[in-house]
N, C-alpha and C positions, 0 to 999 in steps of 0.2 A: 396202285396209284396210276392214273391215266397219264398220258404224255401231253403236257400243255406248254412245253418250252417254246413252241412257235407262237404262243399267245402273249402279246405284250400288254402290260397293264400300267396305267398311271393312277396313282392314288392322290386325291386332293381333299385335304381336311385340315382345319386349323388346330386340331387337337393332336398333340404329339403321340399320346397313348393310342388313340384310334388309328393313326397312320401306322404306328409300329405293329399293332395287333393285326391289322389288315395285311401288312407286308409279310409278317411271320406266317399267317394262315395261307396266303397265296403262294409264297415261296416254298413252304413245306409241301404243298400239293403240286409243285412243279411249274407254276406260272413264272413268267419272266417279268418281274416288276422293274420297269425301266426308269421310273422316277416318282418323286413325291413333291407335291406343291402345298403351300400353306394357305393360299387364298385364290380367289377367282382370277386376279391379274396374272399370277404365276401359272395358273392352270392353262390359260389360253396360250401363253408363251411356250410352256413346256409341251402342250399337246401339239402345237403346230411344228415344233422342232423335233419332237420324239416320234410323232405319228403312231401312238399306241392303238392297239385293236380295241381295247376296253378302257374306259375311264370310270373310276369310282369317285363320285363327286358329292361332297357334303353340301347340304342346302344352306345352312346358316354359317356364314364366314364373314370376317372383317373385310372392309374395302368393297369387294364385289361379291355379291351373293352367289350361291351355286346356280340359282335359276338364271341370273344374268350371265354368268360364265357359260352356262349351257347354251344360251342363245348365241353368244359370241362364237363359241366352238362350232356350233351347228352351221354358222355362216361360212366357215372355211373348211370344215371337215364333215362332209355329208354322210359318210358311211362308218364313222366311229360309233361304237356302242357305248352308251352312257348309262351307268347305274347310279341312281341317286342314293346317297347314304344319309339317313336322317332319323331323328326322333320325332319329327314333325309329321303328324298325320292329318293336319288341317286340310280339308277337302279343296279349298282354293289353291293351296300350294301344290297339292297332288295334281289337280286339274291343269295348272300352269306348267308343271313339269311334263306331264303327258303331252300337252299341246306343243311343247317345245322339243319333243322328240326323244324322251328317255326310253330305254329298253327294259327298265325294271327298277325295283326298289329294294334296298336293304334297310330294314328298320332297326334302329338302335333301341335297346341294347341287342346285339346280335351274338351268335355263336359261330364257330367254325363251319358247322354243317350248313347253316343258313347262308353264309357268305359263299361257300363253295357251290352249293346247289344253285344259287342265283347266278353266279358267274358262269357256271357250266351251261346254263340255259342259253347264253349268248354265244358260247364257243362254236356250236354248230352253225349259227348264223354267220359268224366271222369266217369260218372255213368255206361256207357256201358262197359268200361274197367273193372270196379269193378265187374260187373255181370259176365263178361267173366272169370275173375280170380277166382271168387267164384265157377263158374261152373267147371272150370278146376281142382280146388283143390278138389272138390267133386268127380271127376272122378278118380283122382290118389289115 
């Protein structure tokens, strides 16, 4: 098992079982799950407060959809990596999510390997971002 304790993850899904499954999968592999939100409103509040490295964001939720939450999160958090979690493969939804800046997709139903493989793909980007920020702050 690789070391992912430095990678903080926020899970956003209105389904209790989905959130629990994702939490168990990620924690078992060593990720730091810092929070869970039930809807898009909570997602924005928690994301700005907790400043996670990665957000797993459901597309279809009550109140504020995942796409709308993504747009709001992107306005205040430019370098967070967002993975959409959805059973929806509608091309318009996919196109809107891509246009809004997602880093990837986890399609429901999912298994542990698919979740971990998808999250792992953004881990290198998270760490590269940190190195770049550190280098830039050293220059200034």
